[in-house]
C-alpha positions in Angstrom: 0.0 0.0 0.0 1.5 3.3 -1.1 -1.0 5.7 0.4 -1.7 5.9 4.1 -5.3 5.9 5.5 -5.5 9.6 6.1 -4.4 10.5 2.5 -6.8 7.9 1.1 -9.7 9.3 3.1 -9.0 12.8 1.7 -8.4 11.5 -1.8 -11.7 9.6 -1.8 -13.5 12.9 -1.5 -11.7 14.4 -4.5 -12.3 11.3 -6.6 -16.0 11.7 -6.1 -15.6 14.9 -8.2 -14.4 13.1 -11.3 -16.9 13.7 -14.1 -15.7 11.2 -16.8 -13.5 8.1 -17.2 -9.7 8.4 -17.1 -7.2 6.0 -18.5 -3.7 5.5 -17.0 -1.2 4.3 -19.7 1.6 2.8 -17.7 5.1 2.0 -18.7 6.9 -0.2 -16.1 10.0 -2.4 -15.7 11.2 -4.8 -13.1 12.8 -2.1 -10.9 11.4 -1.1 -7.5 10.3 2.4 -8.6 8.3 0.8 -11.4 6.6 -1.6 -9.1 5.9 1.1 -6.6 4.5 3.3 -9.3 2.3 0.5 -10.6 1.1 -0.1 -7.0 0.1 3.6 -6.8 -2.0 3.7 -10.0 -3.6 0.3 -9.1 -4.5 1.7 -5.7 -6.0 4.8 -7.3 -8.0 2.6 -9.7 -9.3 0.5 -6.9 -10.8 3.7 -5.4 -12.8 4.8 -8.4 -14.6 2.9 -11.1 -13.8 5.8 -13.5 -10.1 5.0 -13.5 -8.8 2.4 -15.8 -5.2 1.0 -16.4 -3.5 0.0 -19.6 0.2 -1.2 -19.8 2.2 0.2 -22.7 5.6 1.6 -23.6 6.2 5.3 -23.1 9.3 7.4 -23.8 10.5 6.8 -20.2 10.2 3.9 -17.9 8.9 4.1 -15.2 6.2 6.6 -16.2 2.5 6.9 -16.8 0.2 9.2 -18.7 -3.2 10.5 -17.7 -5.7 10.4 -20.6 -9.3 10.5 -21.6 -10.5 7.3 -23.1 -9.6 7.3 -26.7 -7.7 10.6 -26.5 -4.1 11.3 -25.3 -4.0 14.5 -23.3 -0.2 14.8 -23.3 0.1 14.7 -19.5 2.8 12.3 -18.3 4.4 11.6 -14.9 7.9 10.1 -15.1 8.6 8.7 -11.6 6.2 8.6 -8.7 4.3 11.9 -8.1 4.2 11.8 -4.3 5.4 14.5 -1.9 4.6 17.9 -3.1 3.6 16.5 -6.5 0.7 14.4 -5.3 -1.6 17.4 -5.6 -0.4 17.7 -9.3 -1.6 14.1 -9.9 -4.9 14.7 -8.2 -5.6 17.9 -10.2 -4.6 16.1 -13.5 -7.1 13.3 -12.7 -9.9 15.8 -12.1 -9.2 18.0 -15.0 -8.7 15.2 -17.5 -12.0 13.7 -16.3 -13.7 16.9 -17.3 -13.7 18.9 -14.1 -13.4 22.6 -14.9 -10.2 24.1 -13.6 -10.2 27.1 -11.2 -8.8 29.5 -13.8 -10.2 32.6 -15.3 -12.1 32.2 -18.6 -9.8 34.6 -20.4 -6.8 32.5 -19.4 -8.5 29.4 -20.7 -9.2 31.1 -24.0 -5.5 32.2 -24.2 -4.4 28.6 -23.8 -6.8 27.2 -26.3 -5.8 29.8 -28.9 -2.1 28.9 -28.8 -0.9 27.7 -32.2 2.0 25.3 -32.9 3.6 22.3 -31.2 4.9 22.7 -27.6 6.4 19.7 -25.9 7.4 20.6 -22.4 9.5 18.6 -19.9 9.9 19.6 -16.3 12.6 18.2 -14.1 11.6 18.3 -10.4 12.5 17.1 -7.0 9.7 15.7 -4.8 10.8 17.9 -1.9 10.5 21.1 -4.0 7.5 23.3 -3.0 8.0 25.5 -6.1 7.8 22.7 -8.6 4.1 21.9 -8.4 3.1 25.4 -9.6 5.0 24.8 -12.9 3.9 21.2 -13.2 0.2 22.0 -12.7 0.3 25.0 -15.1 1.9 22.9 -17.9 -0.4 20.0 -17.3 -3.4 22.3 -17.6 -2.1 23.7 -20.8 -1.7 20.2 -22.2 -5.2 19.2 -21.2 -6.7 22.3 -22.8 -4.6 22.4 -26.0 -3.9 19.4 -28.2 -0.7 21.0 -29.5 0.8 21.0 -26.1 2.3 18.1 -24.1 4.0 18.0 -20.7 6.1 15.4 -18.8 7.0 15.8 -15.1 10.3 14.1 -14.6 11.5 13.2 -11.1 15.2 14.0 -10.9 15.7 11.4 -8.2 14.4 8.6 -10.5 16.1 9.8 -13.7 19.5 10.9 -12.3 21.4 10.2 -15.5 19.3 12.8 -17.4 19.8 15.3 -14.6 23.6 14.7 -14.7 23.7 14.9 -18.6 21.9 18.2 -18.6 23.9 19.6 -15.6 20.6 20.5 -13.9 21.4 22.1 -10.5 18.1 23.9 -9.9 14.5 22.8 -10.1 12.0 23.2 -11.5 14.0 23.1 -14.8 11.8 23.3 -17.9 12.7 22.2 -21.4 10.7 23.1 -24.5 11.0 21.0 -27.6 14.3 19.6 -26.3 15.9 23.0 -25.5 16.2 24.7 -22.1 13.2 27.0 -21.5 13.4 28.3 -18.0 14.2 27.5 -14.4 12.5 28.3 -11.1 8.9 29.0 -10.0 6.7 30.3 -12.7 3.0 31.0 -12.7 0.6 30.0 -15.5 0.5 33.6 -16.6 4.3 33.9 -16.7 4.6 30.8 -18.8 2.0 32.1 -21.3 3.8 35.4 -21.4 7.1 33.7 -22.0 5.8 31.8 -25.1 4.2 35.0 -26.4 0.6 34.7 -25.3 -0.7 37.4 -23.1 -3.8 39.4 -22.3 -4.6 42.4 -24.6 -3.6 45.5 -22.6 -6.7 47.3 -23.9 -8.9 44.9 -22.0 -7.3 46.1 -18.8 -7.1 49.8 -19.7 -10.8 50.0 -20.4 -11.7 49.1 -16.8 -13.6 51.8 -14.9 -11.6 53.4 -12.0 -11.6 51.3 -8.9 -12.3 52.6 -5.4 -9.2 50.7 -4.2 -6.4 49.6 -6.5 -4.1 47.1 -4.7 -0.6 46.4 -6.2 0.8 43.2 -4.8 -0.9 39.9 -3.8 1.0 38.8 -0.7 -0.4 38.6 2.8 -0.6 42.4 3.0 -2.4 42.7 -0.3 -4.8 39.9 0.3 -5.7 41.3 3.8 -6.2 44.8 2.3 -8.4 43.4 -0.5 -10.7 41.5 1.9 -11.1 44.4 4.3 -11.8 46.8 1.4 -14.3 44.4 -0.2 -16.1 44.0 3.1 -16.8 47.7 3.0 -18.7 47.2 -0.3 -16.3 49.2 -2.4 -14.9 48.3 -5.8 -11.6 46.5 -5.4 -8.8 45.0 -7.5 -5.6 43.2 -6.8 -2.8 43.4 -9.4 0.0 40.9 -8.7 3.0 39.6 -10.5 2.4 36.3 -8.6 -0.2 35.8 -5.9 1.3 35.0 -2.5 4.6 36.7 -3.2 7.5 35.7 -1.0 5.3 33.4 1.1 5.3 31.0 -1.8 9.0 30.4 -1.2 8.5 29.7 2.5 8.4 26.0 3.3 7.6 25.9 7.0 5.5 28.5 8.9 5.2 27.9 12.7 4.4 31.4 14.0 1.1 32.1 12.3 -1.0 32.5 15.4 -3.7 29.8 15.8 -2.1 27.6 13.2 0.7 25.5 14.7 2.3 24.6 11.4 1.6 25.2 7.7 3.6 25.6 4.5 3.8 28.7 2.4 2.0 27.5 -0.8 -0.8 26.0 1.4 -1.3 29.3 3.2 -1.3 31.2 -0.2 -3.9 28.9 -1.6 -6.1 29.6 1.4 -5.5 33.4 1.0 -6.5 33.3 -2.6 -9.6 31.2 -1.9 -10.6 33.7 0.8 -10.1 36.7 -1.6 -12.2 35.0 -4.3 -15.1 34.6 -1.8 -15.6 38.4 -2.4 -16.3 40.5 -5.4 -12.7 41.3 -6.0 -11.0 41.5 -9.4 -7.8 39.5 -9.4 -5.2 40.2 -12.1 -2.3 37.9 -11.8 1.0 37.8 -13.8 0.9 41.6 -14.1 3.8 43.7 -13.0 3.6 47.4 -12.2 5.9 49.8 -14.1 5.0 53.2 -12.7 2.6 55.2 -10.5 1.4 58.8 -10.8 -1.5 60.9 -9.7 -3.7 62.9 -12.1 -7.5 63.0 -11.7 -7.1 59.4 -10.4 -4.2 57.4 -9.2 -2.8 55.7 -12.3 -0.7 52.6 -12.3 1.0 51.7 -15.6 1.7 48.0 -16.1 4.6 46.5 -18.0 2.3 45.3 -20.8 1.3 49.0 -21.4 -2.1 48.9 -19.7 -3.0 51.7 -17.3 -5.3 51.0 -14.3 -7.0 53.8 -12.4 -8.1 54.0 -8.8 -9.5 56.6 -6.4 -7.1 55.2 -3.9 -4.2 52.8 -4.1 -2.5 50.4 -1.7 1.1 49.3 -2.5 1.9 45.9 -1.1 4.6 44.7 -3.5 6.7 43.0 -0.7 10.4 42.1 -1.0 12.7 39.7 -2.8 15.9 37.9 -2.0 18.9 40.2 -1.6 21.8 39.3 -3.9 25.4 39.3 -3.0 26.4 41.5 -5.9 29.8 39.8 -6.4 31.4 38.4 -9.6 30.0 35.0 -10.6 26.6 35.3 -8.9 24.6 36.1 -12.0 26.8 34.0 -14.3 26.2 30.9 -12.3 22.6 31.4 -11.2 20.9 27.9 -11.5 24.4 26.5 -12.4 25.4 26.2 -8.7 24.2 29.5 -7.3 20.8 29.0 -5.7 18.4 30.8 -3.3 16.0 28.1 -2.2 17.6 25.2 -0.3 14.3 23.3 0.0 13.9 23.3 -3.8 17.4 22.9 -5.1 19.1 21.0 -2.1 18.4 17.5 -3.5 20.4 18.5 -6.7 23.5 18.7 -4.5 23.3 15.3 -2.9 26.7 14.2 -1.8 28.4 17.5 -2.8 30.2 20.3 -0.9 28.2 23.5 -0.7 28.3 26.9 1.0 25.6 29.0 2.6 26.1 32.8 2.6 24.5 34.4 5.6 24.3 33.5 9.3 20.8 34.8 10.2 17.8 32.5 10.8 17.4 31.9 7.0 21.0 31.0 6.5 21.3 28.7 9.5 18.0 27.0 8.8 19.3 26.4 5.2 22.5 24.9 6.5 20.6 22.6 8.8 18.4 21.4 6.0 21.2 20.9 3.6 23.4 19.0 6.1 21.0 16.1 5.8 21.5 15.9 2.0 24.9 17.2 1.0 28.4 16.0 1.9 29.5 19.2 3.7 28.1 22.7 4.3 30.2 25.8 5.0 28.5 28.9 6.4 30.1 32.2 5.5 29.0 35.0 7.8 30.2 38.6 7.4 29.8 39.6 11.0 32.0 38.3 13.9 29.0 36.3 15.3 26.0 34.5 13.8 22.7 36.4 14.1 20.4 33.3 14.1 18.3 32.4 17.1 20.1 30.5 19.8 18.0 27.4 19.4 19.0 27.2 15.7 22.7 27.7 16.6 22.5 24.9 19.1 21.0 22.6 16.4 23.8 23.7 14.0 26.5 22.9 16.6 25.3 19.3 16.8 26.0 18.6 13.1 29.4 17.2 12.2 29.3 18.1 8.5 28.9 21.8 9.0 31.8 24.4 9.2 31.1 28.0 10.3 33.4 30.8 9.0 32.7 34.1 10.8 33.9 37.6 10.1 34.6 36.8 6.4 33.6 38.6 3.2 32.6 36.7 0.1 34.4 38.2 -2.9 33.8 35.9 -6.0 32.0 32.8 -7.0 34.3 30.9 -9.4 33.8 28.3 -12.1 33.8 27.6 -15.8 30.4 26.1 -16.9 29.2 25.8 -13.3 30.3 26.7 -9.8 33.6 25.2 -8.6 34.3 27.3 -5.6 34.1 30.7 -3.7 36.8 33.2 -2.8 36.5 35.0 0.5 38.5 37.4 2.6 39.2 36.9 6.4 38.3 40.4 7.6 40.6 40.2 10.6 43.8 39.1 8.8 42.8 40.4 5.3 44.0 37.1 3.9 42.3 35.7 0.8 41.1 32.1 0.7 39.5 29.9 -1.9 37.0 27.2 -1.0 36.3 24.4 -3.5 32.7 23.4 -3.7 29.8 22.8 -6.1 27.0 25.0 -4.8 26.4 28.4 -3.2 23.1 29.1 -1.4 22.6 32.9 -0.9 20.6 33.7 2.3 21.3 37.3 3.2 17.9 38.9 3.7 15.4 40.8 1.6 15.2 44.0 -0.5 11.9 45.9 -1.0 10.2 45.7 -4.4 9.9 49.5 -4.8 12.3 50.3 -7.7 9.3 50.9 -10.0 8.0 53.8 -7.9 10.8 56.2 -8.7 10.1 59.4 -6.7 6.4 59.1 -6.6 6.3 58.4 -2.9 8.8 58.9 -0.1 11.3 56.1 0.4 13.9 55.7 3.2 17.6 55.0 2.6 16.8 51.3 2.3 14.3 51.8 -0.5 11.3 51.1 1.9 8.1 53.1 1.6 7.6 55.5 4.5 4.0 55.3 5.9 2.2 56.8 8.9 0.0 54.9 11.4 -2.9 54.7 8.9 -0.7 53.2 6.2 -0.7 56.5 4.3 2.3 57.4 2.1 3.5 60.9 1.2 1.3 60.9 -1.9 -2.3 61.8 -1.2 -4.7 58.8 -1.6 -1.8 56.2 -1.8 -1.3 53.8 1.1 1.2 51.0 1.6 1.6 47.8 3.7 3.9 44.9 4.3 7.5 44.2 3.6 7.8 47.0 1.0 7.4 49.5 3.9 9.6 50.7 6.7 7.9 48.4 9.2 10.7 47.0 11.4 9.3 43.5 11.4 9.0 41.5 8.2 6.5 38.9 9.3 3.4 37.4 7.7 1.1 38.3 10.5 2.5 41.8 10.8 1.9 42.3 7.0 -1.7 41.1 7.3 -2.4 43.6 10.1 -0.7 46.4 8.1 -2.8 45.4 5.0 -6.0 45.7 7.1 -4.9 49.1 8.4 -4.1 50.4 4.9 -7.5 49.3 3.6 -9.3 51.0 6.5 -7.2 54.1 5.9 -8.1 54.1 2.3 -11.8 53.7 3.1 -11.6 56.6 5.5 -9.9 58.6 2.8 -12.7 57.9 0.4 -15.4 58.9 2.9 -13.7 62.2 3.6 -12.9 63.1 0.0 -16.0 62.1 -1.9 
């Protein structure tokens, strides 16, 4: 038995939602992964009379495709889609059976109108919490458009392919045999990358909103819900819904919830937002903001949205080292997500740059996968919580270098080491390794604002106790502001404050 009782109980509820018959075409050998994969599909088939199995030969063994009877959908799982990818399998089952996806109609039309042949392959690790977004998006595209196919490939099962392609970061997507992209991508971002996007005129023709929210993280979601509950016309414009939280694996300080994962929390946030009459525009990036008769936000696709008020909640992104080799070797040994890319460095020597909570947590996680971890910390002492440092001290394959400055990441085609300076002796040293994980904090996503609102020396938006910025009618909340504490629950509170501030502004100015 592959699935435990709890998972089967939950799965049984989802299988009741299947609308038509589904055929698994299974390609197996005599190896253990093949037998376990066959056991999984047989277990699923035993749970629903709508699931049939047919053994065949596919491009990879072990693998199986998910099809309508008499019609290949192009959705294939090479390896066993458990872990974070189990949801991808369940969604594929439902959507292939005819269950409508929870995607806007205009996005579905975009996918169906794509012309040409697109054969996608995505290399993943089952511990990667970024990978399912890409897998699910490409699966959906395959189900909706007969010219598109997609194969999820577990890097742990097909190690030779990963080695041959020098894949050091997941998800790694290939299109028609050529490298396409790496890292988390939303459905909208993939569509944009292949040249399919919404007509900007469709967005520019929208009537002015009462509250125009830029950014869909915890602050933006909270602001939208509070605004909508006041009965005013609200929109969220987001590059990706969830923002930085989507890259957070474990959350243990969200009050009343003992433990959750970032993608799970984001899914709940979006579900809550969609319970209200809120326009949600995803995969849209803001380019500039100015105030004329209304507050106008120009998007990168050329569209201009207008609002009587605006709330900026664009969050923050990983801070980069800014040293030679960092950009050159991104996804070729330089990584920012230890949970996603750690499995690609199994048995190898790696470094973690940064001795705060993020850096030490990354080192602890990596120590269970890689051969050896070296932490490089700029300050004389680590900044991480004491409990994390105690855990770190218990590991025998971790070295901590303090009071050192990283100078250059070296390599030819991929990372082969890092050069650093001992800040006390000023001596240069070179450390041979195959991976560098950068964990040195965040930088606010405020570059696009120019001088439209007041920023402090760190690029953070200055707000008052109502969330108001220096520009009349414009508010801000979350990690893009000068709030001293970058926490999910703090951002949610700030989002609520900004929405109430915007509502009060509307009352007093209309």
